[in-house]
C-alpha positions as CSV (number, residue, x, y, z in Angstrom):
1,M,23.6,-26.2,27.2
2,T,19.6,-26.4,27.0
3,S,17.3,-27.6,24.3
4,L,13.8,-26.2,24.6
5,R,10.5,-27.9,23.5
6,L,6.9,-26.8,23.5
7,E,4.4,-29.5,23.1
8,G,1.0,-28.8,22.1
9,V,1.0,-25.5,24.3
10,G,-2.0,-23.5,24.5
11,F,-2.5,-20.5,26.9
12,V,-5.5,-18.5,28.0
13,Y,-5.4,-15.2,30.3
14,P,-7.4,-14.8,33.4
15,D,-9.9,-12.4,31.1
16,G,-10.3,-15.3,28.9
17,T,-8.3,-13.8,26.2
18,R,-6.6,-17.1,24.2
19,A,-3.0,-16.2,23.3
20,L,-1.6,-19.5,22.3
21,T,-3.1,-22.4,20.4
22,D,-1.6,-25.9,19.8
23,V,1.9,-24.5,19.5
24,D,4.6,-27.3,18.8
25,L,8.0,-25.6,18.6
26,A,11.6,-27.3,19.3
27,I,14.7,-25.1,19.6
28,E,18.4,-26.8,19.9
29,P,21.3,-25.7,21.6
30,G,23.1,-22.8,19.7
31,E,20.2,-22.0,17.3
32,R,19.7,-18.3,16.6
33,V,15.8,-18.0,16.3
34,A,13.9,-14.9,15.4
35,I,10.1,-14.8,16.3
36,V,8.1,-12.4,14.3
37,G,4.2,-11.6,13.9
38,Q,2.1,-8.6,14.7
39,N,1.4,-7.4,18.1
40,G,-1.0,-10.0,19.8
41,S,0.3,-12.8,17.7
42,G,1.7,-14.6,20.8
43,K,4.9,-13.9,20.5
44,S,5.7,-12.3,24.3
45,T,3.3,-14.9,25.7
46,L,5.2,-17.8,24.0
47,V,9.0,-16.7,25.2
48,R,7.5,-16.3,29.0
49,H,6.7,-19.9,28.9
50,L,10.3,-20.6,28.5
51,N,11.3,-19.6,31.9
52,G,8.1,-20.1,33.8
53,L,6.8,-16.7,33.7
54,L,3.7,-18.2,32.3
55,R,2.8,-21.6,32.8
56,P,0.9,-23.2,29.9
57,T,-3.1,-23.8,30.0
58,E,-2.5,-26.8,27.9
59,G,0.4,-28.9,26.6
60,R,4.1,-28.6,28.4
61,V,7.2,-26.9,28.3
62,L,10.5,-29.1,28.3
63,H,14.3,-28.3,29.0
64,D,16.2,-30.9,28.0
65,G,13.4,-33.3,27.8
66,E,12.2,-32.6,31.2
67,D,8.8,-31.2,31.8
68,V,9.3,-27.8,33.7
69,A,5.9,-27.6,35.3
70,G,7.1,-28.3,38.8
71,R,10.2,-26.0,38.5
72,R,10.5,-22.7,40.3
73,V,11.0,-19.5,38.2
74,S,14.3,-18.8,40.1
75,A,15.5,-22.1,38.8
76,L,14.5,-21.6,35.4
77,A,16.0,-18.3,35.2
78,A,19.2,-19.9,35.5
79,R,19.0,-21.3,32.0
80,V,16.7,-19.0,30.4
81,G,17.5,-15.0,30.7
82,I,14.9,-12.7,29.2
83,V,15.6,-8.9,28.3
84,F,12.0,-7.5,28.6
85,Q,11.2,-4.7,25.8
86,N,10.7,-2.1,28.2
87,P,14.1,-1.8,30.0
88,D,12.1,0.4,32.9
89,R,10.5,-3.0,33.9
90,Q,13.7,-4.8,34.5
91,I,16.1,-1.9,35.8
92,F,15.9,-1.2,39.4
93,A,19.3,-0.5,41.1
94,G,20.7,2.8,41.7
95,K,23.9,2.5,40.2
96,V,24.9,0.6,36.6
97,R,27.5,-1.5,38.4
98,D,25.0,-2.7,40.7
99,E,22.6,-3.4,38.2
100,V,24.6,-5.8,36.0
101,A,26.2,-7.6,39.1
102,F,23.0,-8.4,40.6
103,G,22.1,-11.5,38.3
104,P,25.5,-13.1,38.9
105,R,25.3,-12.8,42.5
106,I,21.9,-14.6,42.6
107,L,23.1,-17.2,40.9
108,G,25.6,-17.8,43.4
109,R,28.7,-16.2,42.0
110,S,31.0,-14.4,44.2
111,A,31.4,-10.6,44.5
112,G,34.3,-10.5,42.3
113,E,33.3,-13.0,39.6
114,A,30.1,-11.0,39.6
115,Q,31.7,-7.3,39.1
116,Q,33.7,-9.0,36.4
117,A,31.0,-10.7,34.6
118,G,29.1,-7.2,35.0
119,L,32.0,-5.6,33.4
120,D,32.4,-7.6,30.4
121,A,28.9,-7.2,29.9
122,L,29.0,-3.6,29.9
123,T,31.9,-3.8,27.6
124,A,30.0,-5.7,25.2
125,V,27.2,-3.5,25.0
126,G,29.5,-0.6,25.0
127,L,28.7,0.9,28.7
128,A,31.7,0.3,30.3
129,E,32.3,3.9,30.9
130,S,29.1,4.5,32.5
131,I,29.4,1.9,35.1
132,D,29.2,4.5,37.9
133,A,26.2,6.0,36.5
134,N,22.8,6.1,37.7
135,P,20.8,3.8,35.2
136,Y,17.8,6.8,34.9
137,D,20.8,9.3,33.6
138,L,20.9,7.3,30.6
139,G,18.7,7.8,27.8
140,Y,16.4,5.1,26.7
141,S,18.6,3.5,23.8
142,R,21.3,3.1,26.4
143,R,18.8,1.6,29.3
144,K,17.9,-0.8,26.5
145,L,21.7,-1.7,26.4
146,L,22.0,-1.8,30.1
147,A,19.2,-4.2,30.4
148,L,20.7,-6.5,27.8
149,A,24.1,-6.4,29.8
150,S,22.4,-7.2,33.0
151,V,21.0,-10.5,31.5
152,L,24.0,-11.3,29.2
153,A,26.2,-11.0,32.5
154,M,24.0,-14.0,34.2
155,G,25.6,-16.2,31.2
156,T,22.5,-18.2,30.9
157,P,22.5,-20.9,28.3
158,V,19.5,-19.3,26.5
159,L,19.1,-15.6,25.9
160,V,15.8,-14.0,24.8
161,L,15.7,-10.5,23.7
162,D,12.3,-8.9,23.3
163,E,12.4,-6.1,20.4
164,P,16.2,-5.8,20.9
165,T,16.7,-3.0,18.3
166,T,13.8,-0.5,19.5
167,G,15.2,2.8,19.9
168,Q,18.7,2.0,18.6
169,D,20.5,3.7,15.9
170,A,22.6,1.8,13.3
171,R,25.6,1.7,15.8
172,G,23.3,0.4,18.5
173,I,21.8,-2.4,16.1
174,A,25.1,-3.3,14.9
175,R,26.3,-3.7,18.6
176,V,23.3,-5.8,19.4
177,Q,24.1,-8.3,16.4
178,Q,27.8,-8.3,17.5
179,V,26.5,-9.3,21.0
180,I,24.3,-12.1,19.4
181,A,27.0,-13.1,17.2
182,D,29.3,-13.6,20.0
183,V,26.7,-15.4,22.4
184,A,26.0,-17.9,19.6
185,A,29.8,-18.4,19.2
186,T,29.9,-19.9,22.7
187,G,27.2,-22.4,21.6
188,R,24.5,-20.7,23.6
189,T,20.9,-20.2,22.1
190,V,19.6,-16.7,21.3
191,I,15.8,-16.3,20.8
192,A,14.6,-12.6,19.4
193,I,11.2,-11.0,19.2
194,S,11.5,-8.6,16.3
195,H,9.5,-6.2,14.0
196,D,12.6,-5.4,12.1
197,M,12.7,-7.7,9.2
198,R,16.0,-6.8,7.9
199,F,17.6,-7.3,11.1
200,V,15.9,-10.7,11.6
201,A,17.2,-11.5,8.0
202,E,20.3,-10.4,8.6
203,T,21.0,-11.8,12.2
204,F,19.4,-15.2,12.5
205,G,19.2,-18.6,11.0
206,R,15.7,-19.4,11.7
207,V,12.3,-17.4,11.5
208,V,9.4,-18.5,13.2
209,A,6.2,-16.5,12.4
210,M,3.3,-16.4,14.3
211,G,-0.4,-15.1,13.7
212,A,-3.4,-15.5,16.2
213,G,-1.4,-17.6,18.6
214,R,-0.3,-20.3,16.3
215,V,3.0,-20.8,14.4
216,L,2.6,-20.0,10.6
217,L,5.8,-20.3,9.4
218,D,9.1,-22.1,10.6
219,G,12.3,-22.0,8.6
220,D,15.7,-20.2,7.7
221,P,15.0,-16.6,6.2
222,A,15.2,-17.6,2.4
223,K,12.3,-19.9,3.2
224,V,10.2,-17.7,5.5
225,F,10.9,-14.5,3.3
226,A,10.5,-16.4,-0.2
227,E,8.0,-14.9,-2.4
228,P,5.3,-17.7,-2.0
229,T,5.2,-17.2,1.9
230,W,4.2,-13.1,1.4
231,P,0.5,-13.9,1.6
232,I,1.2,-15.7,4.8
233,L,3.1,-12.7,6.3
234,A,0.6,-10.3,5.2
235,S,-1.7,-12.1,7.2
236,T,0.1,-11.1,10.2
237,Y,0.9,-7.5,9.0
238,L,4.6,-8.4,8.2
239,E,6.2,-7.6,4.9
240,P,9.1,-9.4,3.1
241,T,12.6,-7.4,3.7
242,Y,13.6,-5.2,0.8
243,A,16.2,-7.3,-0.2
244,A,13.5,-10.1,-0.8
245,R,11.3,-7.9,-2.8
246,V,14.5,-6.9,-5.2
247,G,15.7,-10.6,-5.1
248,A,12.1,-11.8,-6.4
249,R,12.0,-9.1,-9.0
250,L,15.5,-10.0,-10.5
251,A,15.0,-13.7,-10.0
252,L,18.0,-13.7,-7.4
253,G,16.2,-15.4,-4.5
254,P,15.0,-14.1,-1.1
255,T,18.3,-13.1,0.1
256,P,20.5,-12.1,-2.5
257,R,23.9,-10.8,-1.9
258,E,24.7,-7.0,-3.1
259,Q,27.0,-8.1,-5.8
260,D,24.5,-10.4,-7.4
261,V,22.0,-7.5,-7.6
262,V,24.3,-5.2,-9.2
263,D,25.4,-7.9,-11.5
264,A,21.7,-8.6,-12.4
265,L,21.0,-4.8,-12.7
266,V,23.8,-4.6,-15.2
267,R,22.5,-7.6,-17.2
268,Q,19.1,-5.9,-17.5
269,G,20.5,-2.5,-18.7
270,A,19.8,-0.4,-15.4
271,A,21.5,2.8,-14.5
272,I,23.9,2.1,-11.8
273,D,24.7,5.2,-9.6
274,P,27.3,4.8,-6.5
275,E,24.7,6.7,-4.3
276,R,21.4,5.1,-5.7
277,T,20.6,2.1,-7.5
278,I,17.5,2.3,-10.1
279,L,15.7,-0.6,-10.7
280,P,14.3,-1.4,-14.2
281,D,10.9,-0.8,-14.7
């Protein structure tokens, strides 16, 4: 497994735009980390440093304590697999089966091993029946799942997902959550960029909030979504989860259980309806 560390990382794009400033971040093997923040806050720039797609202007990136400045992208990609936000920037093969087998093959697995890894990944995302389809015959949400499967098949120690729930319905989100849980259960690290705060709070044990290229908050969901942090979240155009707002109103904390909410409403004399809960004024 691979530990990741960014030490004093800054990054300036060729046009002079500064995207990261003095970022210090350590992620240990097996963690589930969500990175949140408004567009332009530096989230995608940060994760692209993890596998060498971008190299820091200042500071350094380390894998297992080793500075990766001299390592090739191909070597780093064997450790950190990134699923892009737009699947069409990642998909290229004419058959689904070839798409998911490509990654394992370039990592040196045999044809048979690559095919099995691809089938296992397709099964995990619910696309096994589409193995002979042309990827571009799939709808957008299914192409998103295919891009996830293509990286999942590589078995990298670190899996990075950029906005994995975009375009997914409730069933698709649940499938993504299950994939994340299954990957984490093997001791691998999962990092996700997301604007979906409910998905973040339900799925990840650690949340890193970014703004203007800096880390603003870093902690578990209960800490990051607690009421005292709401002004900081607002500064990067994020809102606490609905559960956190209800929890604050009922003095239950930022991550209340459903039964705790019901019990608190009963104590306060709220009307309880099976289809709709009415909060007290």
